[in-house]
N, C-alpha and C positions, 0 to 999 in steps of 0.2 A: 378123929384126927387130935392128939394128946396140945393141948397146950393150941389149941387154933387159933385164941386172940393175938398171938404173941406175932407178930411178923420178923421175919431176916431169917438171918442165914443157919441152917438146920445141919448137920453130917450126917451119911447115911449107910450103911451100906447094903448095896443094891449089886446084883451077880455078880458075887464076887469081890467086890472091891469098895471102897471110900468114897462116895459122893458128895459134892455138896449139895443142898437144895435152895433155893430160896423162897418160903412160904407166903405167902400170900391169903388173906378173906376175900370171902368173893367180891360182898363189899368194897373192897382195896380198890381189885379187878378193875370192875367196873367205872370206880373213881378214874383210871387212869385210863381207860380208854376213851370216856367219855372227856374228859378236860385235857385229852391231845388230840380234839377234835371229828375223833368219831362217832360212827351210828352203830353201834350191836343191833347185829345182824338176826344170833343166831348162834348158843352156848350151849356145849354139850358133857357129859360128866365123865365119859370114856365106861358108860354099862357094862360091867361081863355077863358075856353070852355062855353058857352053860356048856357049850359045846366044843371052844376053844377051851376044855382045860378033862385033863383024864383022871379025874378023883375029882369026886363030890368034895370033899375037902380040903382039894387047895380054891376051890370053885366060890365054897361056902367064904373062906378067909379071904380072897379077892373081895368079896361082893361087901367088905366091912367098910371099904371106903374107895372114892374116885382115888385114880393110881393118875391123871391128865384130867387138863381142866381143857376146852376147846374153844376158843372166844374168836366168830365171825364176825367181824368190823369193817363198813366203807367210811373212805375217809369222808369227812360233808362237804360237801360243795366239787365236788367234781366227780 
C-alpha cells in the first residue's frame, strides 16, 4: 500500500467509478476499537483464494495487498 502511514481520504477507481476510501493503519484500527470500549475477538485480511480467479495473473495481482480488513469485536461489559 503506497503511503501506508498517511491516514485519511484516498480517491480510487473501482469497478469503473471513482470512489473515496478512508485509509488507516492496522495500529489505528486497533486503537479505534479499544478506545471505543470493545475487545477484539478476531481479525481477517481477506486473503485471496486461487479458485476465485479465472487467471493466475489476476490472482497474483490480488495477492499483493488485502482489499478488506475485517475486525470482530465485542463491547466490554455487555
